[in-house]
C-alpha positions as CSV (number, residue, x, y, z in Angstrom):
1,M,14.7,-13.7,-2.2
2,I,11.3,-13.9,-3.8
3,G,11.1,-17.0,-6.2
4,P,8.4,-18.6,-8.4
5,E,7.1,-20.3,-5.4
6,D,6.0,-17.1,-3.8
7,I,2.9,-16.6,-6.3
8,E,0.9,-19.4,-4.8
9,Y,-0.2,-19.8,-1.2
10,H,2.4,-19.9,1.7
11,V,0.4,-22.1,4.4
12,P,2.6,-22.9,7.3
13,E,1.4,-25.8,9.6
14,G,-0.9,-24.6,12.3
15,I,-1.7,-21.7,11.0
16,D,-5.5,-20.3,12.1
17,Y,-8.0,-17.6,11.3
18,K,-5.4,-14.8,11.7
19,F,-2.9,-15.7,8.8
20,A,-3.3,-14.2,5.6
21,E,-1.9,-13.3,2.0
22,T,-2.6,-9.9,0.4
23,N,-1.9,-8.7,-3.2
24,Y,-2.4,-4.7,-3.8
25,F,-2.3,-3.2,-7.2
26,I,-2.6,0.4,-8.3
27,A,-3.6,2.1,-11.4
28,M,-3.0,5.8,-11.7
29,I,-4.1,8.5,-14.5
30,P,-2.6,11.7,-13.0
31,E,-3.7,14.0,-15.8
32,E,-7.3,12.9,-15.1
33,R,-6.6,12.7,-11.3
34,I,-7.9,9.2,-11.3
35,L,-6.2,6.5,-9.2
36,A,-7.8,2.8,-8.9
37,T,-6.8,0.3,-6.3
38,F,-7.5,-3.2,-6.5
39,Y,-6.7,-5.5,-2.8
40,T,-7.4,-8.6,-2.0
41,V,-7.0,-10.4,1.5
42,T,-7.2,-14.7,1.8
43,R,-7.5,-16.3,4.9
44,K,-6.9,-19.8,3.4
45,A,-7.5,-21.6,7.3
46,V,-10.9,-20.4,7.1
47,G,-11.9,-20.4,3.3
48,V,-12.6,-16.9,3.2
49,C,-11.3,-13.6,0.7
50,L,-11.9,-10.0,1.0
51,V,-12.2,-8.3,-2.7
52,D,-11.8,-4.6,-2.5
53,V,-12.0,-2.5,-5.5
54,A,-11.7,1.4,-4.5
55,I,-11.5,4.2,-7.5
56,Y,-10.8,8.0,-6.3
57,G,-11.4,11.0,-8.3
58,C,-11.4,14.1,-5.8
59,L,-9.8,14.8,-2.5
60,S,-11.7,14.2,0.1
61,D,-12.7,13.3,3.9
62,N,-15.4,11.3,3.1
63,R,-15.5,7.8,1.4
64,G,-19.0,8.4,0.0
65,E,-17.4,10.8,-2.4
66,M,-15.2,8.1,-4.1
67,L,-16.1,7.5,-7.8
68,Y,-16.5,3.9,-7.3
69,Y,-16.5,1.7,-4.7
70,D,-16.9,-2.5,-4.7
71,S,-15.9,-4.4,-1.2
72,Q,-17.0,-7.6,-0.5
73,Q,-15.7,-9.6,2.4
74,Q,-16.5,-13.3,3.1
75,L,-16.0,-14.3,-0.3
76,P,-14.8,-17.9,-0.9
77,A,-10.9,-18.2,-0.8
78,P,-9.6,-19.3,-4.3
79,E,-7.7,-22.4,-4.9
80,R,-4.4,-21.0,-5.9
81,L,-3.0,-17.5,-5.4
82,S,-1.0,-17.4,-9.2
83,R,-4.4,-17.6,-11.0
84,F,-7.9,-17.1,-9.8
85,E,-11.4,-15.5,-10.1
86,T,-13.7,-14.0,-7.5
87,P,-17.7,-14.2,-7.5
88,N,-17.5,-10.2,-8.0
89,G,-15.5,-10.0,-11.1
90,M,-11.9,-10.0,-10.6
91,K,-9.5,-12.0,-12.2
92,V,-5.5,-12.3,-11.2
93,H,-3.3,-14.0,-13.5
94,A,0.5,-14.4,-11.8
95,H,2.8,-15.2,-14.6
96,D,5.8,-14.9,-12.3
97,P,7.0,-12.5,-9.7
98,R,7.2,-9.8,-11.6
99,N,4.2,-10.0,-14.2
100,Y,0.7,-9.9,-13.9
101,T,-2.8,-9.7,-15.8
102,L,-5.6,-8.5,-13.7
103,D,-9.1,-8.0,-15.2
104,Y,-12.0,-6.6,-13.1
105,V,-15.7,-6.4,-14.6
106,G,-17.9,-5.1,-11.9
107,F,-21.1,-3.1,-11.6
108,D,-22.3,0.5,-13.1
109,D,-20.5,-0.4,-16.4
110,T,-17.3,-0.1,-14.7
111,E,-14.0,-2.2,-15.4
112,A,-10.7,-2.6,-15.8
113,H,-8.4,-4.5,-18.0
114,L,-4.4,-4.1,-16.8
115,E,-0.8,-5.4,-17.6
116,V,1.5,-5.4,-14.7
117,R,5.3,-5.6,-15.5
118,G,7.8,-5.5,-12.9
119,L,10.7,-2.8,-13.3
120,T,13.0,-4.5,-10.9
121,E,12.9,-7.9,-9.1
122,P,10.2,-7.7,-6.4
123,F,12.1,-5.7,-3.1
124,D,11.8,-8.3,-0.1
125,I,12.0,-6.9,3.1
126,N,13.6,-9.7,4.6
127,D,16.4,-10.1,2.3
128,P,19.7,-8.0,3.4
129,R,20.6,-8.0,0.0
130,H,17.6,-5.6,-0.4
131,S,16.9,-3.8,2.7
132,P,19.8,-2.5,5.3
133,H,17.1,-2.9,8.0
134,A,16.4,-6.6,7.0
135,K,16.4,-9.0,10.2
136,Q,16.8,-12.8,10.5
137,D,14.7,-13.3,13.7
138,A,10.9,-13.7,13.6
139,N,10.3,-11.6,16.2
140,A,12.7,-8.6,15.0
141,R,11.1,-8.8,11.5
142,A,7.7,-8.2,12.9
143,E,8.8,-5.2,14.9
144,Q,10.9,-3.8,11.8
145,S,8.3,-4.5,9.3
146,G,6.3,-1.2,10.0
147,L,3.1,-3.5,10.2
148,G,3.9,-6.2,13.0
149,T,3.5,-9.8,11.9
150,A,1.1,-8.6,9.2
151,Y,4.2,-8.1,7.2
152,S,6.5,-10.7,8.4
153,N,6.4,-11.6,4.7
154,H,6.4,-9.0,2.3
155,F,7.7,-7.3,-0.8
156,D,7.5,-4.6,-2.9
157,M,7.8,-3.9,-6.5
158,P,7.8,-0.6,-8.9
159,C,5.9,-1.8,-11.9
160,H,4.6,-0.4,-15.2
161,V,1.2,-0.7,-15.7
162,T,-0.8,-0.4,-18.9
163,G,-4.5,-0.8,-20.0
164,T,-7.9,0.4,-19.8
165,L,-10.4,1.6,-17.1
166,R,-13.9,2.0,-17.7
167,I,-15.7,4.3,-14.7
168,R,-19.2,4.2,-15.1
169,G,-19.3,3.8,-19.1
170,K,-16.5,6.0,-19.6
171,D,-13.0,4.8,-21.1
172,Y,-9.7,5.7,-20.1
173,R,-6.2,5.0,-21.1
174,V,-4.0,3.6,-18.3
175,D,-0.1,4.0,-18.8
176,C,1.8,4.6,-15.5
177,V,4.2,3.8,-13.1
178,S,3.2,2.6,-9.7
179,T,4.0,-0.3,-6.9
180,M,2.5,-3.4,-6.5
181,D,3.0,-5.5,-3.1
182,H,2.4,-9.0,-1.8
183,S,2.0,-10.0,2.0
184,W,1.7,-13.1,4.1
185,G,1.5,-13.4,8.0
186,D,-0.8,-13.2,11.0
187,R,-2.8,-10.5,10.4
188,C,-5.3,-10.1,13.2
189,E,-7.6,-7.0,12.8
190,I,-6.9,-5.6,16.3
191,G,-3.6,-4.7,17.3
192,L,-2.3,-3.7,13.8
193,R,0.2,-0.8,13.8
194,S,0.2,2.5,12.4
195,M,2.1,2.9,9.8
196,A,2.4,4.5,6.1
197,W,3.2,3.1,2.7
198,T,4.5,5.6,0.2
199,N,5.9,5.7,-3.5
200,A,6.9,8.3,-5.5
201,N,7.7,7.3,-9.3
202,F,9.4,9.7,-11.8
203,G,9.3,7.3,-14.9
204,E,10.7,3.7,-15.4
205,D,14.1,4.9,-14.7
206,Y,13.9,6.0,-11.0
207,G,11.8,6.2,-8.3
208,L,11.5,5.6,-4.6
209,H,9.2,3.7,-2.2
210,W,9.3,3.4,1.8
211,I,7.5,1.9,4.6
212,N,7.4,3.8,7.7
213,S,6.1,3.6,11.2
214,L,4.1,6.3,12.9
215,D,4.1,7.1,16.7
216,F,1.3,9.6,17.3
217,T,2.1,10.0,20.8
218,K,5.4,12.4,19.8
219,P,5.3,15.8,18.1
220,A,5.1,16.6,14.9
221,G,8.4,16.0,13.1
222,E,9.3,13.1,15.3
223,Q,6.2,10.5,14.4
224,E,7.8,8.8,11.6
225,K,10.5,6.3,11.3
226,L,12.0,4.2,8.5
227,S,11.1,0.7,8.5
228,H,12.0,-0.4,5.0
229,G,12.4,1.2,1.6
230,Y,14.2,1.4,-1.6
231,V,15.5,3.6,-4.5
232,F,15.2,2.0,-8.1
233,E,17.2,3.4,-10.8
234,N,17.6,1.6,-14.3
235,G,16.4,-1.6,-13.3
236,E,18.2,-1.6,-9.8
237,L,17.1,-1.5,-6.3
238,Y,19.1,0.3,-3.9
239,G,18.2,-0.2,0.1
240,L,17.4,3.0,2.3
241,T,19.5,3.4,4.9
242,D,17.7,6.7,6.3
243,L,14.7,8.6,5.7
244,R,13.6,12.3,7.3
245,L,10.0,13.4,7.2
246,K,8.2,16.4,7.7
247,T,4.5,16.1,7.1
248,N,1.5,18.9,7.6
249,R,-1.7,17.4,8.2
250,L,-5.1,18.7,7.8
251,G,-7.4,16.1,10.0
252,S,-6.2,12.8,8.3
253,I,-4.9,14.0,5.5
254,A,-1.0,14.3,4.8
255,V,-1.1,17.8,2.8
256,T,2.4,18.1,2.5
257,I,5.3,15.5,2.9
258,D,9.0,17.0,2.7
259,A,11.1,13.8,2.2
260,V,15.1,13.4,2.4
261,A,16.1,9.9,1.7
262,T,19.7,8.5,1.6
263,D,20.4,5.0,0.0
264,V,23.0,2.5,0.6
265,R,25.1,4.4,-1.8
266,G,25.2,7.5,0.4
267,K,23.1,9.2,-2.2
268,R,20.5,11.8,-0.9
269,H,17.0,12.1,-2.6
270,V,15.4,15.0,-1.7
271,L,11.7,15.2,-2.9
272,Y,8.2,17.3,-1.9
273,G,5.1,15.6,-2.0
274,S,1.1,16.8,-2.1
275,P,-2.2,15.1,-2.4
276,L,-4.3,15.4,-5.7
277,V,-6.9,12.8,-4.9
278,G,-7.8,10.5,-2.1
279,A,-10.3,9.7,0.5
280,P,-10.6,7.3,3.9
281,W,-10.5,3.7,3.2
282,S,-11.5,0.7,5.4
283,C,-10.6,-2.5,4.1
284,Y,-11.1,-3.7,7.6
285,T,-13.8,-2.2,9.9
286,S,-11.2,-1.9,12.7
287,V,-8.6,0.6,10.7
288,M,-9.4,3.8,9.2
289,L,-6.4,4.3,6.4
290,Y,-6.3,7.7,4.0
291,V,-5.5,6.8,0.5
292,A,-4.1,9.3,-1.9
293,M,-2.1,9.9,-5.2
294,S,0.2,12.5,-4.6
295,R,2.2,14.6,-6.9
296,W,6.2,14.5,-6.2
297,I,8.7,17.0,-7.6
298,T,12.3,16.8,-6.6
299,D,14.6,19.6,-5.8
300,E,16.0,19.1,-9.3
301,G,12.6,19.9,-10.5
302,R,11.4,16.6,-12.3
303,I,7.7,15.7,-11.7
304,G,6.2,12.1,-10.6
305,H,3.4,10.7,-8.9
306,G,2.7,8.0,-6.1
307,L,0.5,6.3,-3.5
308,N,0.6,7.6,0.0
309,M,-1.0,5.3,2.5
310,E,-1.4,5.7,6.3
311,N,-2.8,3.2,8.5
312,H,-4.9,4.4,11.6
313,P,-5.9,1.3,13.5
314,L,-9.1,2.2,15.2
315,D,-8.1,0.6,18.7
316,M,-4.9,2.7,18.7
317,M,-7.0,6.0,18.1
318,A,-9.8,4.9,20.8
319,R,-6.8,4.3,23.3
320,L,-5.4,7.9,22.2
321,R,-8.4,10.1,21.7
322,G,-11.3,8.2,22.8
323,R,-13.4,10.4,25.1
324,R,-17.2,10.9,26.6
325,W,-19.3,13.7,25.7
326,T,-18.7,15.4,28.7
327,A,-14.8,15.7,28.0
328,A,-13.1,18.8,26.4
329,P,-11.8,17.8,22.5
330,G,-8.5,16.3,22.4
331,A,-8.8,15.1,26.2
332,I,-7.9,11.3,27.0
333,C,-10.9,9.5,28.5
334,T,-9.7,7.2,31.5
């Protein structure tokens, strides 16, 4: 269970440079096809923090076509996680685990002022009340988490995000349902898992979120496996027991996703997603993620939006796909 103490640092004895704490906030303006993400990674043992602000306005395979990007590494780690300000203009105030205020004033007349209000209690992947796949043993937790030890401790939360976003002098109103998360654990930049983090939000009363592993050595249709997930309905969380995905890809972009999710009540949720805006994202130089805001439709015709993110560790991709110029495309170099 996530409590008030979890908005502060978790600093176990003996941590080293690998231990990290993260926060991720999302603002979507679907009618304008704009997605903004705000990400922090703090490594308290070495006193540094990564702050990454990305704004997307088209669907692209080129990071240079983002609307705005401010990613700065090796900033000083804040003293507290519950309330801090970074040198590149981000302020975060965690009032409690369900409520946050985020302000960011960057460059090129770009800024954000957001209130984040949780629609449910945080979904703790290690709490069996929340996730049917929760594990108690530390090694089993890491294996089941989707991202290895980086998600040893992790929560997701559906939230109502309101406020304003200013992009290069133009103002937009933010009023969306999205998802935020927080993680802490050993997060070595080499050896991360290939995984996806996906949500589909249809209003304050209903939505889904899931984490799934990815195994690109398997054929299409067998690559994805549920790690953890939930349905939220009218303020209540219902853990997912099963998830079936069919994903069509164009390069790194998942252009269609067919999903059938089953929750602990035995209720099935059928939905179809496709990206509206997105681009590659490298929060660390050792990974290439693809981040997109997708439009979702249920089999009953309800339309929603959410973020779909897939992580492709470059050490894993080099192991699977690395080749010399003399090799045929797709050949594995040994």
